[in-house]
PAMAR-203818 format. One record per residue (C-alpha): residue number from 1; residue in three letters; chain; x, y, z. Coordinates in nm, 2 decimals. Layout:
N
   i  aa ch   east  north     up
 NUM ALA  A      X      Y      Z
...
//
This chain:
423
   i  aa ch   east  north     up
   1 MET  A -11.34 -34.37  -8.21
   2 PRO  A -11.34 -34.00  -8.23
   3 ILE  A -11.12 -33.77  -8.08
   4 THR  A -11.22 -33.48  -7.88
   5 ASP  A -11.23 -33.11  -7.95
   6 ALA  A -11.09 -32.91  -7.66
   7 VAL  A -10.77 -32.90  -7.47
   8 GLY  A -10.76 -33.10  -7.15
   9 ALA  A -11.15 -33.30  -7.24
  10 THR  A -11.11 -33.65  -7.19
  11 GLY  A -11.32 -33.95  -7.41
  12 ALA  A -11.02 -34.12  -7.57
  13 ALA  A -11.03 -34.38  -7.82
  14 GLY  A -10.90 -34.72  -7.72
  15 PRO  A -10.75 -34.90  -7.39
  16 GLY  A -10.57 -34.66  -7.18
  17 PRO  A -10.47 -34.55  -6.80
  18 GLY  A -10.73 -34.38  -6.55
  19 LEU  A -10.85 -34.03  -6.60
  20 GLY  A -10.58 -33.89  -6.39
  21 ALA  A -10.35 -34.04  -6.59
  22 ARG  A -10.47 -33.97  -6.88
  23 THR  A -10.49 -33.64  -6.84
  24 VAL  A -10.16 -33.59  -6.72
  25 VAL  A -10.04 -33.74  -7.04
  26 ARG  A -10.24 -33.54  -7.28
  27 TYR  A -10.09 -33.22  -7.09
  28 ARG  A  -9.73 -33.32  -7.14
  29 SER  A  -9.82 -33.43  -7.54
  30 PHE  A  -9.96 -33.09  -7.54
  31 CYS  A  -9.64 -32.94  -7.42
  32 ARG  A  -9.47 -33.13  -7.67
  33 TRP  A  -9.61 -32.98  -8.00
  34 LEU  A  -9.70 -32.63  -7.82
  35 LEU  A  -9.34 -32.51  -7.91
  36 PRO  A  -9.37 -32.62  -8.31
  37 TYR  A  -9.69 -32.45  -8.30
  38 VAL  A  -9.55 -32.11  -8.16
  39 LEU  A  -9.29 -32.11  -8.42
  40 GLN  A  -9.55 -32.14  -8.73
  41 THR  A  -9.71 -31.83  -8.58
  42 ARG  A  -9.58 -31.60  -8.87
  43 MET  A  -9.64 -31.85  -9.11
  44 ARG  A -10.04 -31.89  -9.00
  45 ARG  A -10.26 -31.66  -9.21
  46 MET  A -10.56 -31.63  -9.42
  47 PRO  A -10.47 -31.56  -9.84
  48 ARG  A -10.44 -31.22  -9.91
  49 ALA  A -10.65 -31.04 -10.14
  50 GLY  A -10.57 -31.13 -10.48
  51 GLU  A -10.35 -31.43 -10.40
  52 PRO  A -10.43 -31.74 -10.59
  53 VAL  A -10.58 -32.02 -10.40
  54 HIS  A -10.63 -32.38 -10.49
  55 VAL  A -10.79 -32.60 -10.16
  56 LEU  A -10.75 -32.95 -10.21
  57 LEU  A -11.02 -33.08  -9.98
  58 CYS  A -11.02 -33.48  -9.87
  59 VAL  A -11.22 -33.64  -9.64
  60 ALA  A -11.01 -33.93  -9.48
  61 ASP  A -11.28 -34.15  -9.34
  62 HIS  A -11.21 -34.40  -9.02
  63 PHE  A -11.47 -34.58  -9.17
  64 GLU  A -11.59 -34.85  -8.90
  65 PRO  A -11.97 -34.93  -8.97
  66 HIS  A -11.91 -35.21  -8.72
  67 HIS  A -11.82 -34.97  -8.43
  68 GLY  A -12.13 -35.00  -8.16
  69 ALA  A -12.35 -35.19  -8.38
  70 SER  A -12.61 -35.42  -8.22
  71 SER  A -12.68 -35.62  -8.49
  72 PRO  A -12.58 -35.74  -8.86
  73 ALA  A -12.91 -35.53  -8.99
  74 GLN  A -12.78 -35.20  -8.83
  75 VAL  A -12.45 -35.25  -9.03
  76 HIS  A -12.62 -35.27  -9.33
  77 ALA  A -12.84 -34.98  -9.28
  78 ARG  A -12.56 -34.75  -9.22
  79 LEU  A -12.38 -34.89  -9.55
  80 ASP  A -12.72 -34.87  -9.73
  81 ARG  A -12.73 -34.49  -9.63
  82 TRP  A -12.40 -34.43  -9.74
  83 VAL  A -12.46 -34.60 -10.12
  84 GLY  A -12.81 -34.45 -10.14
  85 GLU  A -12.78 -34.08  -9.94
  86 TYR  A -12.44 -33.98 -10.09
  87 PRO  A -12.50 -33.95 -10.47
  88 ARG  A -12.88 -33.81 -10.38
  89 LEU  A -12.73 -33.56 -10.16
  90 PHE  A -12.41 -33.42 -10.35
  91 ASP  A -12.40 -33.51 -10.69
  92 GLY  A -12.54 -33.14 -10.79
  93 PHE  A -12.20 -33.01 -10.67
  94 ARG  A -11.94 -32.96 -10.86
  95 ASP  A -11.56 -32.85 -10.80
  96 ALA  A -11.32 -32.61 -11.04
  97 ASP  A -11.27 -32.94 -11.24
  98 GLY  A -11.64 -33.08 -11.22
  99 ARG  A -11.61 -33.31 -11.00
 100 PRO  A -11.84 -33.40 -10.72
 101 PRO  A -11.74 -33.44 -10.37
 102 ARG  A -11.49 -33.72 -10.32
 103 HIS  A -11.47 -33.94 -10.01
 104 THR  A -11.22 -34.19  -9.92
 105 PHE  A -11.28 -34.45  -9.66
 106 PHE  A -11.02 -34.64  -9.49
 107 CYS  A -11.16 -34.97  -9.42
 108 PRO  A -11.07 -35.17  -9.12
 109 ILE  A -10.94 -35.47  -9.27
 110 GLU  A -10.93 -35.66  -8.94
 111 GLN  A -11.34 -35.61  -9.01
 112 TYR  A -11.35 -35.75  -9.37
 113 TYR  A -11.63 -35.83  -9.52
 114 PRO  A -11.66 -35.89  -9.89
 115 GLU  A -12.05 -35.74  -9.95
 116 GLU  A -11.96 -35.46  -9.74
 117 VAL  A -11.67 -35.39  -9.94
 118 ASP  A -11.83 -35.43 -10.27
 119 ALA  A -12.09 -35.20 -10.16
 120 LEU  A -11.83 -34.92 -10.14
 121 ALA  A -11.67 -35.01 -10.40
 122 GLY  A -11.98 -34.97 -10.62
 123 LEU  A -11.99 -34.61 -10.51
 124 CYS  A -11.65 -34.55 -10.54
 125 ARG  A -11.69 -34.66 -10.92
 126 ARG  A -11.94 -34.39 -10.99
 127 ASP  A -11.65 -34.16 -10.89
 128 TYR  A -11.76 -34.06 -10.54
 129 GLY  A -11.45 -34.16 -10.37
 130 GLU  A -11.19 -34.41 -10.31
 131 VAL  A -11.14 -34.72 -10.06
 132 GLU  A -10.78 -34.75  -9.86
 133 ILE  A -10.69 -34.97  -9.59
 134 HIS  A -10.74 -34.92  -9.17
 135 LEU  A -10.61 -35.11  -8.93
 136 HIS  A -10.63 -35.16  -8.52
 137 HIS  A -10.40 -35.38  -8.40
 138 ASP  A -10.21 -35.44  -8.05
 139 GLY  A  -9.90 -35.66  -7.94
 140 ASP  A  -9.85 -35.71  -8.30
 141 THR  A  -9.47 -35.81  -8.48
 142 ALA  A  -9.33 -35.66  -8.78
 143 ALA  A  -9.35 -35.99  -8.94
 144 VAL  A  -9.72 -36.07  -8.87
 145 LEU  A  -9.79 -35.68  -8.98
 146 ARG  A  -9.62 -35.74  -9.29
 147 GLU  A  -9.79 -36.05  -9.40
 148 ARG  A -10.16 -35.89  -9.28
 149 LEU  A -10.11 -35.59  -9.54
 150 SER  A  -9.95 -35.77  -9.80
 151 HIS  A -10.26 -36.01  -9.84
 152 SER  A -10.51 -35.72  -9.78
 153 LYS  A -10.42 -35.55 -10.05
 154 ARG  A -10.40 -35.80 -10.27
 155 LEU  A -10.76 -35.89 -10.15
 156 LEU  A -10.89 -35.59 -10.22
 157 ALA  A -10.71 -35.54 -10.54
 158 ASP  A -10.80 -35.88 -10.68
 159 ARG  A -11.15 -35.90 -10.57
 160 HIS  A -11.31 -35.57 -10.55
 161 GLY  A -11.08 -35.40 -10.77
 162 LEU  A -10.97 -35.12 -10.54
 163 LEU  A -10.67 -34.93 -10.46
 164 SER  A -10.42 -34.79 -10.66
 165 ARG  A -10.10 -34.90 -10.89
 166 HIS  A  -9.82 -34.71 -11.02
 167 ARG  A  -9.84 -34.58 -11.37
 168 ASP  A  -9.46 -34.70 -11.40
 169 THR  A  -9.41 -35.03 -11.25
 170 GLY  A  -9.80 -35.15 -11.21
 171 ASP  A  -9.71 -35.25 -10.86
 172 LEU  A  -9.95 -35.20 -10.59
 173 ALA  A -10.01 -34.93 -10.36
 174 TYR  A -10.26 -34.81 -10.07
 175 GLY  A -10.32 -34.54  -9.83
 176 PHE  A -10.30 -34.63  -9.45
 177 VAL  A -10.47 -34.49  -9.15
 178 HIS  A -10.36 -34.65  -8.80
 179 GLY  A -10.66 -34.74  -8.55
 180 ASP  A -10.68 -34.57  -8.23
 181 TRP  A -10.37 -34.31  -8.37
 182 SER  A -10.10 -34.54  -8.22
 183 LEU  A  -9.87 -34.53  -8.55
 184 ASP  A  -9.55 -34.66  -8.50
 185 ASN  A  -9.61 -34.78  -8.18
 186 SER  A  -9.66 -34.42  -8.07
 187 HIS  A  -9.87 -34.48  -7.77
 188 PRO  A  -9.69 -34.38  -7.47
 189 HIS  A  -9.78 -34.68  -7.27
 190 GLY  A  -9.71 -34.92  -7.58
 191 ARG  A -10.06 -35.00  -7.64
 192 CYS  A -10.28 -35.04  -7.98
 193 CYS  A  -9.97 -35.16  -8.20
 194 GLY  A  -9.62 -35.31  -8.11
 195 VAL  A  -9.40 -35.24  -8.42
 196 ASN  A  -9.19 -35.00  -8.35
 197 ASN  A  -9.04 -34.98  -8.77
 198 GLU  A  -9.39 -34.99  -8.84
 199 LEU  A  -9.31 -34.69  -9.08
 200 SER  A  -9.05 -34.91  -9.24
 201 VAL  A  -9.31 -35.22  -9.30
 202 LEU  A  -9.59 -34.99  -9.46
 203 HIS  A  -9.34 -34.83  -9.69
 204 GLU  A  -9.22 -35.22  -9.80
 205 THR  A  -9.56 -35.35  -9.79
 206 GLY  A  -9.66 -35.04 -10.11
 207 CYS  A  -9.81 -34.81  -9.87
 208 TYR  A  -9.78 -34.47 -10.07
 209 ALA  A  -9.85 -34.22  -9.76
 210 ASP  A -10.01 -34.23  -9.39
 211 PHE  A -10.32 -34.02  -9.35
 212 THR  A -10.34 -34.07  -8.94
 213 LEU  A -10.25 -33.70  -8.82
 214 PRO  A -10.33 -33.51  -8.61
 215 CYS  A -10.49 -33.66  -8.33
 216 ALA  A -10.40 -33.39  -8.06
 217 PRO  A -10.51 -33.39  -7.76
 218 GLU  A -10.41 -33.76  -7.78
 219 PRO  A -10.09 -33.85  -7.64
 220 MET  A -10.01 -34.00  -7.97
 221 GLN  A  -9.97 -33.62  -8.18
 222 THR  A  -9.64 -33.56  -8.31
 223 ARG  A  -9.44 -33.24  -8.28
 224 LYS  A  -9.45 -33.21  -8.64
 225 ILE  A  -9.79 -33.07  -8.73
 226 ASN  A  -9.91 -32.91  -9.02
 227 SER  A  -9.72 -33.08  -9.26
 228 VAL  A  -9.67 -33.30  -9.57
 229 TYR  A  -9.34 -33.47  -9.51
 230 TYR  A  -9.14 -33.78  -9.53
 231 ALA  A  -9.03 -33.98  -9.23
 232 ARG  A  -8.81 -34.32  -9.20
 233 GLY  A  -8.89 -34.58  -8.96
 234 ARG  A  -8.64 -34.72  -8.71
 235 PRO  A  -8.66 -35.07  -8.53
 236 ASP  A  -8.50 -34.94  -8.22
 237 ARG  A  -8.74 -34.62  -8.16
 238 ALA  A  -9.12 -34.58  -8.14
 239 LYS  A  -9.26 -34.25  -8.33
 240 SER  A  -9.01 -34.19  -8.62
 241 HIS  A  -9.26 -33.97  -8.76
 242 ASP  A  -9.20 -33.74  -8.45
 243 ALA  A  -8.98 -33.53  -8.72
 244 GLY  A  -8.92 -33.59  -9.07
 245 VAL  A  -8.82 -33.42  -9.41
 246 ASP  A  -9.09 -33.15  -9.57
 247 VAL  A  -9.18 -33.26  -9.91
 248 GLY  A  -9.03 -33.01 -10.15
 249 THR  A  -8.74 -32.94  -9.93
 250 GLY  A  -8.52 -33.23 -10.10
 251 ALA  A  -8.55 -33.56 -10.21
 252 ALA  A  -8.72 -33.83 -10.02
 253 PRO  A  -8.49 -34.00  -9.81
 254 ALA  A  -8.45 -34.37  -9.89
 255 GLY  A  -8.70 -34.63  -9.72
 256 SER  A  -8.93 -34.30  -9.60
 257 LEU  A  -9.30 -34.28  -9.60
 258 MET  A  -9.49 -33.96  -9.69
 259 LEU  A  -9.75 -33.82  -9.37
 260 ILE  A -10.03 -33.56  -9.50
 261 GLN  A -10.14 -33.40  -9.16
 262 GLY  A -10.45 -33.23  -9.13
 263 PRO  A -10.49 -32.88  -8.99
 264 LEU  A -10.42 -32.86  -8.59
 265 LEU  A -10.45 -32.50  -8.46
 266 PHE  A -10.62 -32.31  -8.15
 267 ASN  A -10.97 -32.20  -8.25
 268 TRP  A -10.98 -31.88  -8.05
 269 GLY  A -11.33 -31.81  -8.15
 270 SER  A -11.47 -32.11  -7.94
 271 ARG  A -11.37 -32.17  -7.57
 272 LYS  A -11.42 -32.40  -7.32
 273 TRP  A -11.58 -32.22  -7.02
 274 GLY  A -11.53 -31.89  -7.21
 275 ILE  A -11.14 -31.92  -7.16
 276 VAL  A -10.96 -32.22  -7.32
 277 PRO  A -10.97 -32.22  -7.66
 278 ARG  A -11.09 -32.54  -7.81
 279 ILE  A -10.86 -32.74  -8.08
 280 GLU  A -10.90 -32.74  -8.43
 281 ASN  A -10.77 -33.05  -8.55
 282 GLY  A -10.99 -33.12  -8.84
 283 CYS  A -11.22 -33.35  -8.73
 284 LEU  A -11.59 -33.39  -8.90
 285 GLN  A -11.85 -33.53  -8.60
 286 GLN  A -12.16 -33.40  -8.46
 287 SER  A -12.00 -33.15  -8.19
 288 GLN  A -11.73 -33.08  -8.45
 289 PRO  A -11.93 -32.97  -8.79
 290 PRO  A -11.81 -32.76  -9.07
 291 SER  A -11.85 -32.44  -9.10
 292 PRO  A -11.74 -32.11  -9.26
 293 ARG  A -11.51 -32.06  -8.94
 294 ARG  A -11.35 -32.38  -8.95
 295 LEU  A -11.27 -32.30  -9.34
 296 ASP  A -11.08 -32.04  -9.22
 297 LEU  A -10.87 -32.23  -9.01
 298 TRP  A -10.81 -32.49  -9.23
 299 LEU  A -10.69 -32.23  -9.45
 300 LYS  A -10.51 -32.08  -9.22
 301 ALA  A -10.29 -32.40  -9.07
 302 ARG  A -10.13 -32.36  -9.43
 303 VAL  A -10.08 -32.77  -9.48
 304 GLN  A  -9.88 -32.69  -9.77
 305 VAL  A  -9.58 -32.80  -9.99
 306 PRO  A  -9.34 -32.49 -10.05
 307 THR  A  -9.31 -32.53 -10.41
 308 ARG  A  -9.67 -32.51 -10.46
 309 PRO  A  -9.76 -32.20 -10.27
 310 ASP  A -10.11 -32.13 -10.40
 311 TRP  A -10.22 -32.52 -10.30
 312 PHE  A -10.36 -32.56  -9.94
 313 PHE  A -10.39 -32.94  -9.83
 314 VAL  A -10.70 -32.97  -9.65
 315 LYS  A -10.67 -33.34  -9.50
 316 LEU  A -11.03 -33.38  -9.24
 317 HIS  A -11.11 -33.70  -9.10
 318 ALA  A -11.37 -33.83  -8.96
 319 HIS  A -11.57 -34.17  -8.82
 320 GLY  A -11.87 -34.18  -9.05
 321 GLY  A -11.95 -34.56  -8.98
 322 THR  A -12.20 -34.44  -8.70
 323 GLU  A -12.54 -34.25  -8.69
 324 GLU  A -12.39 -33.99  -8.55
 325 THR  A -12.16 -33.87  -8.74
 326 GLN  A -12.37 -33.97  -9.06
 327 SER  A -12.57 -33.68  -8.96
 328 VAL  A -12.30 -33.46  -9.04
 329 LEU  A -12.14 -33.60  -9.33
 330 LEU  A -12.46 -33.72  -9.51
 331 GLY  A -12.66 -33.41  -9.39
 332 GLU  A -12.72 -33.04  -9.36
 333 PRO  A -12.37 -32.94  -9.22
 334 MET  A -12.16 -33.11  -9.51
 335 ALA  A -12.40 -32.95  -9.78
 336 ASP  A -12.36 -32.63  -9.64
 337 LEU  A -11.94 -32.68  -9.67
 338 HIS  A -12.00 -32.74  -9.99
 339 ARG  A -12.24 -32.40 -10.06
 340 GLU  A -11.97 -32.23  -9.86
 341 LEU  A -11.71 -32.31 -10.10
 342 ALA  A -11.91 -32.24 -10.42
 343 ARG  A -12.01 -31.90 -10.27
 344 ARG  A -11.62 -31.83 -10.20
 345 ALA  A -11.53 -31.93 -10.57
 346 ALA  A -11.84 -31.71 -10.73
 347 ARG  A -11.74 -31.43 -10.54
 348 ASP  A -11.34 -31.42 -10.56
 349 ARG  A -11.18 -31.53 -10.90
 350 HIS  A -10.85 -31.63 -10.73
 351 PHE  A -11.02 -31.90 -10.54
 352 HIS  A -11.05 -32.28 -10.64
 353 TYR  A -11.18 -32.57 -10.48
 354 HIS  A -11.06 -32.94 -10.56
 355 TYR  A -11.29 -33.26 -10.43
 356 VAL  A -10.98 -33.48 -10.39
 357 THR  A -10.92 -33.86 -10.27
 358 ALA  A -10.64 -33.97 -10.10
 359 ARG  A -10.47 -34.10 -10.35
 360 GLU  A -10.51 -33.77 -10.53
 361 MET  A -10.37 -33.58 -10.24
 362 TYR  A -10.06 -33.80 -10.26
 363 ASN  A -10.02 -33.75 -10.61
 364 LEU  A -10.07 -33.38 -10.61
 365 ALA  A  -9.81 -33.39 -10.31
 366 ARG  A  -9.52 -33.55 -10.56
 367 ALA  A  -9.61 -33.36 -10.79
 368 ALA  A  -9.57 -33.00 -10.59
 369 GLY  A  -9.24 -33.19 -10.44
 370 ALA  A  -9.13 -33.23 -10.77
 371 GLY  A  -9.16 -32.86 -10.92
 372 TRP  A  -9.50 -32.94 -11.13
 373 GLU  A  -9.63 -32.67 -11.28
 374 GLY  A  -9.93 -32.77 -11.41
 375 SER  A -10.30 -32.77 -11.31
 376 VAL  A -10.45 -32.96 -11.03
 377 GLU  A -10.69 -33.15 -11.27
 378 ASP  A -10.38 -33.28 -11.47
 379 GLY  A -10.19 -33.39 -11.17
 380 ARG  A -10.47 -33.59 -10.96
 381 ASP  A -10.28 -33.90 -11.16
 382 PHE  A  -9.90 -33.80 -11.11
 383 GLU  A  -9.78 -34.10 -10.97
 384 LEU  A -10.08 -34.36 -10.88
 385 VAL  A -10.34 -34.44 -11.10
 386 PRO  A -10.69 -34.61 -11.00
 387 ASN  A -10.63 -35.03 -11.02
 388 GLY  A -10.69 -35.17 -11.34
 389 ALA  A -10.56 -34.82 -11.52
 390 VAL  A -10.21 -35.03 -11.58
 391 PRO  A -10.13 -35.42 -11.59
 392 PRO  A -10.00 -35.56 -11.30
 393 PRO  A  -9.64 -35.67 -11.32
 394 ARG  A  -9.60 -36.05 -11.39
 395 HIS  A  -9.52 -36.14 -11.02
 396 GLU  A  -9.81 -36.04 -10.90
 397 ARG  A -10.06 -36.18 -11.16
 398 ALA  A -10.31 -36.37 -10.93
 399 ARG  A -10.23 -36.77 -10.94
 400 PRO  A -10.47 -37.07 -10.86
 401 GLY  A -10.51 -37.10 -10.48
 402 VAL  A -10.40 -36.74 -10.39
 403 ALA  A -10.58 -36.60 -10.13
 404 GLY  A -10.73 -36.29 -10.29
 405 ARG  A -10.93 -36.42 -10.56
 406 PRO  A -11.31 -36.43 -10.53
 407 ASP  A -11.31 -36.81 -10.48
 408 HIS  A -11.06 -36.80 -10.22
 409 ALA  A -11.16 -36.44 -10.04
 410 PRO  A -11.20 -36.51  -9.67
 411 ARG  A -11.46 -36.38  -9.45
 412 GLY  A -11.41 -36.14  -9.16
 413 SER  A -11.43 -36.40  -8.93
 414 ASP  A -11.16 -36.60  -9.12
 415 LEU  A -10.94 -36.30  -9.18
 416 ASN  A -10.93 -36.23  -8.81
 417 SER  A -10.85 -36.58  -8.70
 418 ARG  A -10.55 -36.59  -8.94
 419 PHE  A -10.41 -36.28  -8.82
 420 GLY  A -10.56 -36.21  -8.49
 421 GLY  A -10.66 -35.82  -8.36
 422 ARG  A -10.95 -35.64  -8.28
 423 LYS  A -11.29 -35.81  -8.37
//
């Protein structure tokens, strides 16, 4: 579900305590990340005139077309709009590398239906984006989660040709967004997850990076903000990603997972009741359409890898499965953002923008951390390549009777009954 856009506002995703208790929890969460925010004050600034700027723009869509749908027909209409409207609206836009706007669909694996994934896969094969894994779960165990993720990644790869592989080993990899923001059991009441060492399970099952954050003003927000970093799971502790090692400051710790956060800062130009600044959290929805002012804030947040100060990682998020958010993502507000990027590039020869998928953003973060001095275009496939670009390792090749082959792929109801989870 979308998150709110003002300090102290209500309307959270998922189950929770009463309004009063929820407000207190959010206030305490706000206090936890306020100090890191203050400490980043000197770092936050707009690029100076003549400073090279490469905007790496990624839209991580928590794509839930079943949310609030009254019928299968409504779900199909939502998917048809994406498949039909996205190319028509945005094919005329091109970034510095000649690429059209890209969209990353994080599909909820507890709501898996083959024909729906096929529709998105067809759109992605036309270079408009990629599909990754989204999951809502509650009261889970590490063992069940491990099996669910392993099964789902094989299913998406073998049946639909999706996800990615390591160019050296051929091993499958996937990006991840946690449902209800509760990554690594981070909900203060232990809801919407259940697995303290979730980061370790994600790493072990081939997850290359998590794209869940930020989620402020929700209490699952970490102290660490505006960062691209590595964190390690701990079975004795929830919310292990509250701290970590910044990419580009040293080698990745053994067993760690990369987390790529979106921008999080106060928007003093937009205030609730004319007093309280709204939170800029990179969310795209009806109440938070993109704008030139927001673009400035995304750059000002300076989510970066220090070894490439000219690269600005702008990871936005949305819930594009509903009509309300589609009015932004498949309408004039998003088209205006693309026009604004083109205008800035035309005015300033030092300003460049690049439409990237979640996988490409990870590759560029890894390249930057390794001291890569090449171009954005040449770094898009630095470590991970689309599934099919390299052969799978021998141990991963399909065998008769293995779930994941087209004639053995379960429908959504079968997947839910096998693993449980939210319908």
